Backbone of each chain as nested JSON, in Angstrom:
{
  "chains": [
    {"id": "A", "residues": [
      {"number": 1, "name": "UNK", "atoms": {"N": [101.545, -16.002, 2.142], "CA": [101.095, -15.34, 1.059], "C": [99.45, -15.879, 1.03]}},
      {"number": 2, "name": "UNK", "atoms": {"N": [98.6, -14.698, 1.593], "CA": [97.146, -15.245, 1.332], "C": [96.337, -14.569, 0.421]}},
      {"number": 3, "name": "UNK", "atoms": {"N": [95.343, -14.753, 0.261], "CA": [94.387, -14.391, -0.984], "C": [92.999, -14.102, -0.628]}},
      {"number": 4, "name": "UNK", "atoms": {"N": [92.226, -12.839, -0.705], "CA": [91.334, -12.318, -0.393], "C": [90.443, -12.54, -1.387]}},
      {"number": 5, "name": "UNK", "atoms": {"N": [89.194, -12.64, -1.876], "CA": [88.424, -13.096, -2.675], "C": [87.406, -12.121, -2.614]}},
      {"number": 6, "name": "UNK", "atoms": {"N": [87.005, -11.428, -3.652], "CA": [86.047, -10.466, -3.699], "C": [84.824, -10.778, -4.701]}},
      {"number": 7, "name": "UNK", "atoms": {"N": [83.52, -10.805, -4.567], "CA": [82.864, -11.436, -5.507], "C": [81.923, -10.053, -5.831]}},
      {"number": 8, "name": "UNK", "atoms": {"N": [81.492, -9.745, -6.96], "CA": [80.521, -8.816, -7.309], "C": [79.665, -9.042, -8.444]}},
      {"number": 9, "name": "UNK", "atoms": {"N": [78.558, -8.873, -8.228], "CA": [77.449, -9.291, -9.206], "C": [76.485, -7.933, -9.524]}},
      {"number": 10, "name": "UNK", "atoms": {"N": [76.263, -8.105, -10.819], "CA": [75.239, -6.964, -11.591], "C": [73.898, -7.148, -10.374]}},
      {"number": 11, "name": "UNK", "atoms": {"N": [73.256, -5.904, -10.133], "CA": [72.349, -5.784, -9.245], "C": [71.009, -6.434, -9.844]}},
      {"number": 12, "name": "UNK", "atoms": {"N": [70.182, -6.849, -9.116], "CA": [68.924, -8.241, -9.552], "C": [68.162, -7.506, -10.637]}},
      {"number": 13, "name": "UNK", "atoms": {"N": [67.875, -6.356, -9.937], "CA": [66.968, -5.653, -10.907], "C": [67.688, -4.891, -12.299]}},
      {"number": 14, "name": "UNK", "atoms": {"N": [68.773, -5.228, -12.54], "CA": [69.542, -4.667, -13.459], "C": [69.389, -5.758, -14.752]}},
      {"number": 15, "name": "UNK", "atoms": {"N": [69.63, -5.291, -16.011], "CA": [69.391, -6.371, -17.202], "C": [70.468, -7.254, -17.153]}},
      {"number": 16, "name": "UNK", "atoms": {"N": [71.431, -6.952, -17.071], "CA": [72.866, -7.684, -17.675], "C": [72.74, -8.343, -18.93]}},
      {"number": 17, "name": "UNK", "atoms": {"N": [73.05, -7.697, -20.12], "CA": [72.885, -8.378, -21.506], "C": [73.747, -9.261, -21.695]}},
      {"number": 18, "name": "UNK", "atoms": {"N": [74.857, -9.314, -21.184], "CA": [76.025, -10.57, -21.682], "C": [75.514, -11.59, -21.018]}},
      {"number": 19, "name": "UNK", "atoms": {"N": [74.891, -11.582, -19.46], "CA": [74.301, -12.733, -19.283], "C": [72.942, -13.274, -19.939]}},
      {"number": 20, "name": "UNK", "atoms": {"N": [72.319, -12.348, -20.402], "CA": [71.026, -12.617, -21.157], "C": [71.29, -13.316, -22.352]}},
      {"number": 21, "name": "UNK", "atoms": {"N": [72.489, -12.905, -23.001], "CA": [72.819, -13.504, -24.2], "C": [73.715, -14.728, -24.205]}},
      {"number": 22, "name": "UNK", "atoms": {"N": [74.299, -15.109, -23.172], "CA": [74.912, -16.622, -22.716], "C": [73.445, -17.221, -22.581]}},
      {"number": 23, "name": "UNK", "atoms": {"N": [72.375, -16.979, -22.009], "CA": [71.225, -17.492, -21.688], "C": [70.39, -17.735, -22.946]}},
      {"number": 24, "name": "UNK", "atoms": {"N": [70.359, -16.816, -23.757], "CA": [69.722, -17.178, -25.114], "C": [70.586, -18.291, -26.03]}},
      {"number": 25, "name": "UNK", "atoms": {"N": [71.859, -18.144, -25.791], "CA": [72.77, -19.145, -26.424], "C": [72.562, -20.562, -25.906]}},
      {"number": 26, "name": "UNK", "atoms": {"N": [72.394, -20.497, -24.594], "CA": [72.116, -22.051, -23.847], "C": [70.762, -22.594, -24.485]}},
      {"number": 27, "name": "UNK", "atoms": {"N": [69.717, -21.435, -24.368], "CA": [68.448, -21.94, -24.792], "C": [68.354, -22.734, -26.363]}},
      {"number": 28, "name": "UNK", "atoms": {"N": [69.134, -22.048, -26.905], "CA": [69.348, -22.339, -28.639], "C": [69.928, -23.447, -28.685]}},
      {"number": 29, "name": "UNK", "atoms": {"N": [70.65, -23.823, -27.659], "CA": [71.495, -25.178, -27.72], "C": [70.941, -26.198, -27.085]}},
      {"number": 30, "name": "UNK", "atoms": {"N": [69.43, -25.987, -26.646], "CA": [68.856, -26.693, -26.278], "C": [69.2, -27.298, -24.613]}},
      {"number": 31, "name": "UNK", "atoms": {"N": [69.903, -26.508, -23.964], "CA": [70.295, -26.569, -22.357], "C": [69.346, -25.836, -21.677]}},
      {"number": 32, "name": "UNK", "atoms": {"N": [67.848, -26.283, -21.841], "CA": [66.532, -25.888, -21.49], "C": [66.715, -25.718, -19.685]}},
      {"number": 33, "name": "UNK", "atoms": {"N": [67.541, -26.238, -19.075], "CA": [67.459, -26.517, -17.538], "C": [68.144, -25.468, -17.137]}},
      {"number": 34, "name": "UNK", "atoms": {"N": [68.623, -24.598, -17.874], "CA": [69.32, -23.429, -17.047], "C": [68.265, -22.191, -17.733]}},
      {"number": 35, "name": "UNK", "atoms": {"N": [67.483, -21.085, -16.883], "CA": [66.933, -20.503, -17.367], "C": [67.344, -19.068, -17.382]}},
      {"number": 36, "name": "UNK", "atoms": {"N": [68.349, -18.549, -16.696], "CA": [68.865, -17.413, -16.902], "C": [70.588, -17.326, -16.322]}},
      {"number": 37, "name": "UNK", "atoms": {"N": [71.183, -16.188, -16.831], "CA": [72.769, -16.381, -16.395], "C": [72.877, -14.825, -16.26]}},
      {"number": 38, "name": "UNK", "atoms": {"N": [73.526, -14.667, -15.106], "CA": [74.283, -13.432, -14.65], "C": [75.498, -13.512, -14.696]}},
      {"number": 39, "name": "UNK", "atoms": {"N": [76.515, -12.374, -15.063], "CA": [77.779, -12.389, -15.094], "C": [78.347, -11.555, -14.16]}},
      {"number": 40, "name": "UNK", "atoms": {"N": [79.171, -11.862, -13.364], "CA": [79.671, -10.974, -12.324], "C": [81.361, -10.869, -12.442]}},
      {"number": 41, "name": "UNK", "atoms": {"N": [81.95, -10.339, -11.343], "CA": [83.428, -10.347, -11.373], "C": [84.013, -11.061, -10.103]}},
      {"number": 42, "name": "UNK", "atoms": {"N": [85.076, -11.606, -10.251], "CA": [85.468, -12.187, -9.052], "C": [87.056, -11.632, -9.06]}},
      {"number": 43, "name": "UNK", "atoms": {"N": [87.233, -10.967, -7.916], "CA": [88.89, -10.232, -7.435], "C": [89.316, -10.986, -6.731]}},
      {"number": 44, "name": "UNK", "atoms": {"N": [90.783, -11.45, -7.068], "CA": [91.552, -12.141, -6.024], "C": [92.632, -11.009, -5.765]}},
      {"number": 45, "name": "UNK", "atoms": {"N": [92.83, -10.585, -4.43], "CA": [93.462, -9.668, -3.95], "C": [94.546, -10.489, -3.128]}},
      {"number": 46, "name": "UNK", "atoms": {"N": [95.93, -10.283, -3.519], "CA": [97.002, -10.932, -2.999], "C": [97.548, -10.298, -1.839]}},
      {"number": 47, "name": "UNK", "atoms": {"N": [97.728, -11.01, -0.711], "CA": [98.34, -10.146, 0.562], "C": [99.375, -10.755, 1.05]}},
      {"number": 48, "name": "UNK", "atoms": {"N": [100.795, -10.122, 1.182], "CA": [101.952, -10.726, 1.934], "C": [101.689, -10.951, 3.096]}},
      {"number": 49, "name": "UNK", "atoms": {"N": [101.747, -12.219, 3.824], "CA": [101.682, -12.517, 5.305], "C": [100.171, -12.616, 5.505]}},
      {"number": 50, "name": "UNK", "atoms": {"N": [99.971, -12.514, 6.872], "CA": [98.777, -13.098, 7.414], "C": [97.584, -12.023, 6.741]}},
      {"number": 51, "name": "UNK", "atoms": {"N": [96.342, -12.244, 6.881], "CA": [95.053, -11.309, 6.557], "C": [94.504, -11.205, 8.225]}},
      {"number": 52, "name": "UNK", "atoms": {"N": [94.749, -10.06, 8.475], "CA": [94.448, -9.689, 9.856], "C": [93.106, -8.982, 9.917]}},
      {"number": 53, "name": "UNK", "atoms": {"N": [92.329, -8.839, 10.475], "CA": [90.851, -8.274, 10.872], "C": [90.813, -6.862, 10.176]}},
      {"number": 54, "name": "UNK", "atoms": {"N": [92.186, -6.035, 10.299], "CA": [92.397, -4.539, 9.632], "C": [92.319, -4.87, 8.367]}},
      {"number": 55, "name": "UNK", "atoms": {"N": [92.925, -5.811, 7.743], "CA": [93.377, -5.883, 6.483], "C": [91.868, -6.377, 5.503]}},
      {"number": 56, "name": "UNK", "atoms": {"N": [91.331, -7.264, 6.256], "CA": [89.986, -7.768, 5.756], "C": [88.911, -6.502, 5.656]}},
      {"number": 57, "name": "UNK", "atoms": {"N": [89.09, -5.916, 6.701], "CA": [88.192, -4.648, 6.827], "C": [88.545, -3.579, 5.317]}},
      {"number": 58, "name": "UNK", "atoms": {"N": [89.512, -3.551, 5.487], "CA": [90.263, -2.649, 4.349], "C": [90.009, -3.116, 2.806]}},
      {"number": 59, "name": "UNK", "atoms": {"N": [89.822, -4.395, 2.874], "CA": [89.304, -5.127, 1.68], "C": [87.99, -4.987, 1.244]}},
      {"number": 60, "name": "UNK", "atoms": {"N": [87.405, -5.0, 2.343], "CA": [85.79, -4.8, 2.34], "C": [85.393, -3.529, 1.804]}},
      {"number": 61, "name": "UNK", "atoms": {"N": [86.288, -2.636, 2.64], "CA": [85.936, -1.032, 2.069], "C": [86.305, -0.885, 0.469]}},
      {"number": 62, "name": "UNK", "atoms": {"N": [87.651, -1.095, 0.043], "CA": [87.836, -1.295, -1.4], "C": [86.993, -1.673, -2.109]}},
      {"number": 63, "name": "UNK", "atoms": {"N": [86.532, -2.999, -1.653], "CA": [85.296, -3.72, -2.504], "C": [84.276, -2.768, -2.559]}},
      {"number": 64, "name": "UNK", "atoms": {"N": [83.736, -1.98, -1.506], "CA": [82.636, -1.261, -1.806], "C": [82.984, -0.052, -2.488]}},
      {"number": 65, "name": "UNK", "atoms": {"N": [84.173, 0.586, -2.443], "CA": [84.429, 2.05, -3.198], "C": [84.927, 1.967, -4.369]}},
      {"number": 66, "name": "UNK", "atoms": {"N": [86.072, 0.931, -4.487], "CA": [86.78, 0.767, -5.738], "C": [86.152, -0.362, -6.781]}},
      {"number": 67, "name": "UNK", "atoms": {"N": [86.261, -1.449, -6.048], "CA": [85.911, -2.864, -6.918], "C": [84.575, -2.843, -7.521]}},
      {"number": 68, "name": "UNK", "atoms": {"N": [83.807, -2.193, -7.188], "CA": [82.225, -2.296, -7.553], "C": [81.604, -0.998, -7.91]}},
      {"number": 69, "name": "UNK", "atoms": {"N": [81.075, -0.869, -8.712], "CA": [79.945, 0.2, -8.861], "C": [78.618, 0.188, -8.133]}},
      {"number": 70, "name": "UNK", "atoms": {"N": [78.618, 0.828, -7.232], "CA": [77.371, 0.467, -6.437], "C": [76.091, 0.857, -6.958]}},
      {"number": 71, "name": "UNK", "atoms": {"N": [76.152, 1.594, -7.975], "CA": [74.917, 2.359, -8.894], "C": [74.404, 0.822, -9.451]}},
      {"number": 72, "name": "UNK", "atoms": {"N": [75.394, -0.045, -9.776], "CA": [74.993, -1.173, -10.811], "C": [75.175, -2.536, -10.205]}},
      {"number": 73, "name": "UNK", "atoms": {"N": [76.086, -2.578, -9.251], "CA": [76.588, -3.834, -8.724], "C": [76.682, -3.797, -7.23]}},
      {"number": 74, "name": "UNK", "atoms": {"N": [76.399, -5.216, -6.699], "CA": [76.132, -5.629, -5.395], "C": [77.807, -6.202, -5.132]}},
      {"number": 75, "name": "UNK", "atoms": {"N": [78.278, -6.022, -3.868], "CA": [79.442, -6.678, -3.484], "C": [78.952, -8.231, -2.734]}},
      {"number": 76, "name": "UNK", "atoms": {"N": [78.975, -9.199, -3.535], "CA": [78.015, -10.477, -2.824], "C": [79.082, -10.958, -1.731]}},
      {"number": 77, "name": "UNK", "atoms": {"N": [80.316, -10.897, -1.833], "CA": [81.012, -11.574, -0.43], "C": [82.427, -11.329, -0.622]}},
      {"number": 78, "name": "UNK", "atoms": {"N": [83.101, -11.116, 0.501], "CA": [84.65, -10.958, 0.875], "C": [85.129, -11.775, 1.771]}},
      {"number": 79, "name": "UNK", "atoms": {"N": [86.31, -12.448, 1.399], "CA": [86.299, -13.918, 2.317], "C": [87.891, -14.105, 1.718]}},
      {"number": 80, "name": "UNK", "atoms": {"N": [88.463, -14.89, 2.842], "CA": [89.989, -15.363, 2.689], "C": [89.799, -16.66, 2.068]}},
      {"number": 81, "name": "UNK", "atoms": {"N": [90.571, -16.652, 0.892], "CA": [90.61, -17.935, 0.276], "C": [92.301, -18.668, 0.493]}},
      {"number": 82, "name": "UNK", "atoms": {"N": [92.222, -20.087, 0.323], "CA": [93.813, -20.493, 0.236], "C": [94.115, -19.842, -1.343]}},
      {"number": 83, "name": "UNK", "atoms": {"N": [95.304, -19.882, -1.393], "CA": [96.213, -19.461, -2.714], "C": [95.797, -19.927, -3.698]}},
      {"number": 84, "name": "UNK", "atoms": {"N": [95.405, -19.287, -4.853], "CA": [94.713, -20.213, -5.999], "C": [95.316, -19.604, -7.174]}},
      {"number": 85, "name": "UNK", "atoms": {"N": [94.536, -19.067, -8.025], "CA": [94.907, -18.742, -9.34], "C": [96.025, -17.346, -9.278]}},
      {"number": 86, "name": "UNK", "atoms": {"N": [95.772, -16.725, -8.503], "CA": [97.049, -15.752, -8.089], "C": [98.466, -15.988, -7.61]}},
      {"number": 87, "name": "UNK", "atoms": {"N": [99.259, -15.293, -7.579], "CA": [100.723, -15.73, -7.124], "C": [101.774, -15.183, -7.965]}},
      {"number": 88, "name": "UNK", "atoms": {"N": [101.979, -15.55, -9.266], "CA": [102.857, -15.52, -10.344], "C": [102.742, -13.956, -10.757]}},
      {"number": 89, "name": "UNK", "atoms": {"N": [101.874, -13.426, -10.354], "CA": [101.431, -11.849, -10.737], "C": [102.2, -10.811, -10.174]}},
      {"number": 90, "name": "UNK", "atoms": {"N": [103.148, -10.95, -9.47], "CA": [103.958, -9.778, -8.887], "C": [104.772, -9.117, -9.761]}}
    ]},
    {"id": "B", "residues": [
      {"number": 1, "name": "UNK", "atoms": {"N": [63.883, -22.897, -7.0], "CA": [64.914, -22.467, -7.987], "C": [66.041, -22.26, -7.2]}},
      {"number": 2, "name": "UNK", "atoms": {"N": [67.38, -22.924, -8.079], "CA": [68.602, -22.952, -7.322], "C": [69.571, -22.229, -8.309]}},
      {"number": 3, "name": "UNK", "atoms": {"N": [70.723, -22.044, -7.785], "CA": [71.588, -21.295, -8.529], "C": [73.165, -21.959, -8.461]}},
      {"number": 4, "name": "UNK", "atoms": {"N": [73.375, -22.344, -9.821], "CA": [74.97, -22.972, -10.257], "C": [75.83, -21.817, -10.333]}},
      {"number": 5, "name": "UNK", "atoms": {"N": [76.952, -21.533, -9.267], "CA": [78.007, -20.805, -9.498], "C": [79.074, -21.302, -10.191]}},
      {"number": 6, "name": "UNK", "atoms": {"N": [79.378, -20.478, -11.199], "CA": [80.834, -20.899, -11.908], "C": [81.874, -19.929, -11.827]}},
      {"number": 7, "name": "UNK", "atoms": {"N": [83.139, -20.033, -11.32], "CA": [84.014, -19.144, -11.224], "C": [85.324, -19.357, -11.774]}},
      {"number": 8, "name": "UNK", "atoms": {"N": [85.44, -18.235, -12.722], "CA": [86.314, -18.5, -13.904], "C": [87.654, -17.218, -13.553]}},
      {"number": 9, "name": "UNK", "atoms": {"N": [89.108, -17.813, -13.673], "CA": [90.201, -16.703, -13.382], "C": [91.08, -16.903, -14.528]}},
      {"number": 10, "name": "UNK", "atoms": {"N": [91.755, -15.994, -14.603], "CA": [92.781, -15.977, -15.675], "C": [93.575, -16.672, -15.375]}},
      {"number": 11, "name": "UNK", "atoms": {"N": [94.406, -17.486, -16.2], "CA": [95.66, -18.373, -15.753], "C": [96.705, -17.602, -15.187]}},
      {"number": 12, "name": "UNK", "atoms": {"N": [97.341, -18.67, -14.07], "CA": [98.137, -17.824, -13.241], "C": [99.574, -16.994, -14.206]}},
      {"number": 13, "name": "UNK", "atoms": {"N": [100.077, -17.833, -15.246], "CA": [101.127, -17.322, -16.228], "C": [100.673, -16.109, -16.928]}},
      {"number": 14, "name": "UNK", "atoms": {"N": [99.304, -15.912, -16.834], "CA": [99.064, -14.719, -17.633], "C": [98.984, -13.424, -17.42]}},
      {"number": 15, "name": "UNK", "atoms": {"N": [99.352, -12.328, -18.015], "CA": [99.55, -11.02, -17.522], "C": [98.383, -10.539, -16.78]}},
      {"number": 16, "name": "UNK", "atoms": {"N": [97.202, -10.197, -17.375], "CA": [95.897, -10.011, -16.7], "C": [96.027, -8.387, -16.678]}},
      {"number": 17, "name": "UNK", "atoms": {"N": [96.254, -7.182, -17.482], "CA": [96.59, -6.296, -17.539], "C": [95.392, -5.425, -16.784]}},
      {"number": 18, "name": "UNK", "atoms": {"N": [94.237, -5.823, -16.572], "CA": [93.235, -4.904, -15.922], "C": [93.651, -5.229, -14.353]}},
      {"number": 19, "name": "UNK", "atoms": {"N": [93.73, -6.396, -13.854], "CA": [94.129, -6.477, -12.473], "C": [95.476, -5.795, -11.894]}},
      {"number": 20, "name": "UNK", "atoms": {"N": [96.462, -5.943, -13.198], "CA": [97.553, -4.821, -12.828], "C": [97.414, -3.584, -12.537]}},
      {"number": 21, "name": "UNK", "atoms": {"N": [96.535, -2.917, -13.373], "CA": [96.126, -1.679, -13.338], "C": [95.621, -1.289, -11.849]}},
      {"number": 22, "name": "UNK", "atoms": {"N": [94.557, -2.203, -11.717], "CA": [94.014, -2.003, -10.061], "C": [95.222, -1.978, -8.926]}},
      {"number": 23, "name": "UNK", "atoms": {"N": [95.976, -3.005, -9.343], "CA": [97.134, -3.221, -8.13], "C": [97.951, -1.974, -8.098]}},
      {"number": 24, "name": "UNK", "atoms": {"N": [98.231, -1.279, -9.289], "CA": [98.996, -0.116, -9.429], "C": [98.179, 0.988, -8.978]}},
      {"number": 25, "name": "UNK", "atoms": {"N": [97.176, 1.157, -9.187], "CA": [96.151, 2.235, -8.269], "C": [96.097, 2.147, -6.862]}},
      {"number": 26, "name": "UNK", "atoms": {"N": [96.147, 0.824, -6.447], "CA": [96.141, 0.524, -5.162], "C": [97.691, 0.945, -4.432]}},
      {"number": 27, "name": "UNK", "atoms": {"N": [98.536, 0.649, -5.054], "CA": [99.891, 0.988, -4.632], "C": [99.676, 2.61, -4.487]}},
      {"number": 28, "name": "UNK", "atoms": {"N": [99.476, 3.373, -5.563], "CA": [99.369, 4.721, -5.572], "C": [98.598, 5.405, -4.405]}},
      {"number": 29, "name": "UNK", "atoms": {"N": [97.65, 4.564, -4.131], "CA": [96.74, 5.227, -3.26], "C": [97.217, 4.525, -1.559]}},
      {"number": 30, "name": "UNK", "atoms": {"N": [98.636, 4.008, -1.508], "CA": [99.025, 3.802, -0.23], "C": [98.841, 2.3, 0.497]}},
      {"number": 31, "name": "UNK", "atoms": {"N": [97.966, 1.565, -0.278], "CA": [97.438, 0.186, 0.112], "C": [98.382, -0.381, -0.316]}},
      {"number": 32, "name": "UNK", "atoms": {"N": [99.357, -0.832, 0.692], "CA": [100.668, -1.348, -0.062], "C": [100.593, -2.906, 0.929]}},
      {"number": 33, "name": "UNK", "atoms": {"N": [99.515, -3.248, 1.648], "CA": [99.138, -4.639, 1.86], "C": [98.719, -5.625, 0.844]}},
      {"number": 34, "name": "UNK", "atoms": {"N": [98.114, -4.969, -0.249], "CA": [97.767, -5.816, -1.385], "C": [98.724, -5.736, -2.376]}},
      {"number": 35, "name": "UNK", "atoms": {"N": [99.463, -7.035, -2.698], "CA": [100.624, -6.937, -3.73], "C": [100.215, -7.291, -5.085]}},
      {"number": 36, "name": "UNK", "atoms": {"N": [99.015, -7.864, -5.207], "CA": [98.608, -8.352, -6.571], "C": [97.066, -8.558, -6.662]}},
      {"number": 37, "name": "UNK", "atoms": {"N": [96.547, -7.858, -7.806], "CA": [95.054, -8.279, -8.171], "C": [94.951, -8.997, -9.529]}},
      {"number": 38, "name": "UNK", "atoms": {"N": [94.223, -9.91, -9.183], "CA": [93.668, -10.876, -10.626], "C": [91.842, -10.473, -10.876]}},
      {"number": 39, "name": "UNK", "atoms": {"N": [91.702, -10.467, -11.718], "CA": [90.337, -10.094, -12.146], "C": [89.529, -11.248, -12.915]}},
      {"number": 40, "name": "UNK", "atoms": {"N": [88.512, -12.093, -12.62], "CA": [88.092, -13.051, -13.164], "C": [86.659, -12.936, -13.331]}},
      {"number": 41, "name": "UNK", "atoms": {"N": [85.692, -14.361, -13.666], "CA": [84.369, -14.013, -13.74], "C": [83.606, -14.63, -12.939]}},
      {"number": 42, "name": "UNK", "atoms": {"N": [82.392, -14.216, -12.779], "CA": [81.615, -14.929, -11.744], "C": [80.113, -15.238, -12.308]}},
      {"number": 43, "name": "UNK", "atoms": {"N": [80.237, -16.475, -12.763], "CA": [78.812, -16.864, -13.55], "C": [77.591, -17.27, -12.658]}},
      {"number": 44, "name": "UNK", "atoms": {"N": [76.41, -16.973, -12.481], "CA": [75.361, -17.377, -11.716], "C": [74.327, -18.22, -12.981]}},
      {"number": 45, "name": "UNK", "atoms": {"N": [74.288, -19.567, -12.981], "CA": [73.227, -20.179, -13.636], "C": [72.058, -20.38, -13.053]}},
      {"number": 46, "name": "UNK", "atoms": {"N": [70.712, -19.959, -13.348], "CA": [69.445, -20.064, -12.315], "C": [69.124, -21.67, -12.951]}},
      {"number": 47, "name": "UNK", "atoms": {"N": [68.8, -22.344, -11.994], "CA": [68.185, -23.769, -12.481], "C": [66.708, -23.698, -11.908]}},
      {"number": 48, "name": "UNK", "atoms": {"N": [65.631, -24.126, -12.845], "CA": [64.121, -24.292, -12.204], "C": [64.392, -25.596, -11.757]}},
      {"number": 49, "name": "UNK", "atoms": {"N": [63.809, -25.527, -10.249], "CA": [63.915, -26.933, -9.656], "C": [65.264, -27.39, -8.753]}},
      {"number": 50, "name": "UNK", "atoms": {"N": [65.172, -28.739, -8.693], "CA": [66.484, -29.209, -8.058], "C": [67.907, -29.375, -8.796]}},
      {"number": 51, "name": "UNK", "atoms": {"N": [69.019, -29.245, -8.127], "CA": [70.164, -29.47, -9.066], "C": [70.259, -30.734, -8.807]}},
      {"number": 52, "name": "UNK", "atoms": {"N": [70.38, -31.828, -10.101], "CA": [70.693, -33.19, -9.81], "C": [72.342, -33.183, -10.249]}},
      {"number": 53, "name": "UNK", "atoms": {"N": [72.595, -34.376, -9.991], "CA": [74.34, -34.717, -10.543], "C": [74.331, -34.171, -11.633]}},
      {"number": 54, "name": "UNK", "atoms": {"N": [73.386, -34.694, -12.579], "CA": [73.436, -34.713, -14.06], "C": [73.343, -33.045, -14.589]}},
      {"number": 55, "name": "UNK", "atoms": {"N": [72.617, -32.201, -13.823], "CA": [72.406, -31.018, -14.417], "C": [73.795, -30.202, -13.85]}},
      {"number": 56, "name": "UNK", "atoms": {"N": [74.448, -30.656, -12.495], "CA": [75.897, -30.256, -12.053], "C": [76.945, -30.211, -13.109]}},
      {"number": 57, "name": "UNK", "atoms": {"N": [76.913, -31.652, -13.453], "CA": [77.755, -32.325, -14.626], "C": [77.623, -31.485, -15.73]}},
      {"number": 58, "name": "UNK", "atoms": {"N": [76.35, -31.337, -16.397], "CA": [76.392, -30.132, -17.732], "C": [76.721, -28.947, -17.205]}},
      {"number": 59, "name": "UNK", "atoms": {"N": [76.612, -28.406, -15.861], "CA": [77.223, -27.068, -15.747], "C": [78.502, -26.931, -15.919]}},
      {"number": 60, "name": "UNK", "atoms": {"N": [79.269, -28.146, -15.149], "CA": [80.77, -28.115, -15.317], "C": [81.336, -28.319, -16.849]}},
      {"number": 61, "name": "UNK", "atoms": {"N": [80.511, -28.953, -17.857], "CA": [80.933, -29.073, -19.087], "C": [80.784, -27.683, -19.719]}},
      {"number": 62, "name": "UNK", "atoms": {"N": [79.607, -27.226, -19.392], "CA": [79.415, -25.574, -20.051], "C": [80.482, -24.669, -19.544]}},
      {"number": 63, "name": "UNK", "atoms": {"N": [80.867, -24.89, -18.239], "CA": [81.908, -23.849, -17.696], "C": [83.194, -24.256, -18.552]}},
      {"number": 64, "name": "UNK", "atoms": {"N": [83.623, -25.256, -18.724], "CA": [84.845, -25.698, -19.522], "C": [84.559, -25.097, -21.003]}},
      {"number": 65, "name": "UNK", "atoms": {"N": [83.44, -25.327, -21.809], "CA": [83.394, -25.337, -23.304], "C": [83.052, -23.859, -23.583]}},
      {"number": 66, "name": "UNK", "atoms": {"N": [82.074, -23.169, -22.922], "CA": [81.47, -22.121, -22.985], "C": [82.156, -20.904, -22.453]}},
      {"number": 67, "name": "UNK", "atoms": {"N": [81.957, -20.992, -20.925], "CA": [81.606, -19.741, -19.999], "C": [83.101, -19.446, -19.797]}},
      {"number": 68, "name": "UNK", "atoms": {"N": [84.158, -20.562, -20.187], "CA": [85.726, -20.155, -20.087], "C": [86.52, -20.385, -21.343]}},
      {"number": 69, "name": "UNK", "atoms": {"N": [87.232, -19.533, -21.548], "CA": [88.288, -19.586, -22.614], "C": [89.536, -20.633, -22.071]}},
      {"number": 70, "name": "UNK", "atoms": {"N": [89.677, -21.798, -22.377], "CA": [90.818, -22.501, -21.855], "C": [92.198, -22.172, -22.293]}},
      {"number": 71, "name": "UNK", "atoms": {"N": [92.183, -21.521, -23.098], "CA": [93.687, -20.886, -23.821], "C": [94.102, -19.772, -22.821]}},
      {"number": 72, "name": "UNK", "atoms": {"N": [93.102, -19.005, -22.029], "CA": [93.844, -17.956, -21.255], "C": [93.13, -17.914, -19.927]}},
      {"number": 73, "name": "UNK", "atoms": {"N": [92.061, -19.064, -19.626], "CA": [91.412, -19.215, -18.29], "C": [91.323, -20.388, -17.654]}},
      {"number": 74, "name": "UNK", "atoms": {"N": [91.403, -20.401, -16.425], "CA": [91.059, -21.72, -15.765], "C": [89.399, -21.548, -14.772]}},
      {"number": 75, "name": "UNK", "atoms": {"N": [88.936, -22.676, -14.921], "CA": [87.561, -22.951, -14.243], "C": [87.968, -23.107, -12.597]}},
      {"number": 76, "name": "UNK", "atoms": {"N": [87.675, -22.471, -11.687], "CA": [88.214, -22.186, -10.37], "C": [87.223, -23.528, -9.755]}},
      {"number": 77, "name": "UNK", "atoms": {"N": [86.205, -23.232, -9.738], "CA": [85.214, -23.785, -9.282], "C": [83.522, -23.629, -9.778]}},
      {"number": 78, "name": "UNK", "atoms": {"N": [82.911, -25.041, -9.657], "CA": [81.555, -25.113, -10.004], "C": [80.745, -25.64, -8.902]}},
      {"number": 79, "name": "UNK", "atoms": {"N": [80.035, -24.733, -8.156], "CA": [79.263, -25.179, -7.035], "C": [77.84, -24.92, -6.981]}},
      {"number": 80, "name": "UNK", "atoms": {"N": [76.903, -25.44, -6.093], "CA": [75.457, -24.776, -5.876], "C": [75.464, -23.842, -4.93]}},
      {"number": 81, "name": "UNK", "atoms": {"N": [74.905, -22.817, -5.147], "CA": [74.891, -21.749, -4.101], "C": [73.295, -21.569, -3.477]}},
      {"number": 82, "name": "UNK", "atoms": {"N": [73.379, -20.923, -2.631], "CA": [71.527, -20.519, -2.146], "C": [71.379, -19.5, -3.399]}},
      {"number": 83, "name": "UNK", "atoms": {"N": [70.155, -18.825, -3.484], "CA": [69.835, -18.086, -4.426], "C": [70.362, -16.702, -3.953]}},
      {"number": 84, "name": "UNK", "atoms": {"N": [71.121, -16.161, -4.943], "CA": [71.485, -14.815, -4.337], "C": [71.121, -13.705, -5.34]}},
      {"number": 85, "name": "UNK", "atoms": {"N": [72.073, -12.783, -5.972], "CA": [71.712, -11.836, -7.091], "C": [70.883, -12.301, -8.299]}},
      {"number": 86, "name": "UNK", "atoms": {"N": [70.728, -13.381, -8.651], "CA": [70.031, -13.98, -9.835], "C": [68.268, -13.928, -9.413]}},
      {"number": 87, "name": "UNK", "atoms": {"N": [67.815, -14.523, -10.221], "CA": [66.237, -14.68, -9.564], "C": [65.342, -13.589, -10.693]}},
      {"number": 88, "name": "UNK", "atoms": {"N": [65.547, -12.371, -10.543], "CA": [64.339, -11.507, -11.362], "C": [64.777, -11.304, -12.762]}},
      {"number": 89, "name": "UNK", "atoms": {"N": [65.504, -12.338, -13.342], "CA": [66.463, -12.256, -14.464], "C": [65.483, -12.912, -15.469]}},
      {"number": 90, "name": "UNK", "atoms": {"N": [64.13, -13.288, -15.314], "CA": [63.761, -14.401, -16.235], "C": [63.367, -13.603, -17.306]}}
    ]}
  ]
}
């Protein structure tokens, strides 16, 4: 069993209010070393068996079409990971 | 300017209804190669200047205390990335 990870972040030119709120909270707590925070998504797609090039291409297509909203989000990366937090979700 | 990435996923023993919904949609679309989907979060913390060991340790602590809910989520990874989608969020 393999896992494909898809990373999606809000576009750089977008405001991301949730990230701004976290950054504001950090500033109030005196953590001034962190100047900005942005919050995106991380999908784990579980694949039974091997991840072939075709499956990875399919995952890339899904990432662009379904898992991200291309108006406001960018797909940062699609890659094959070791099995992590996925698994018991069948 | 550097970026620290924090990856947070729902715990494996948790249901993750949003991920289940995506997995169901994929199944209905005939994408049977993907057997499960889990949806977590990806934080980008922007750091002015170098990421020292102290800053990385601080980020790890923040990840455990503030950016994740340890009852339902696991911090998968905290690492230093090249500057990506963050940046113009100052």
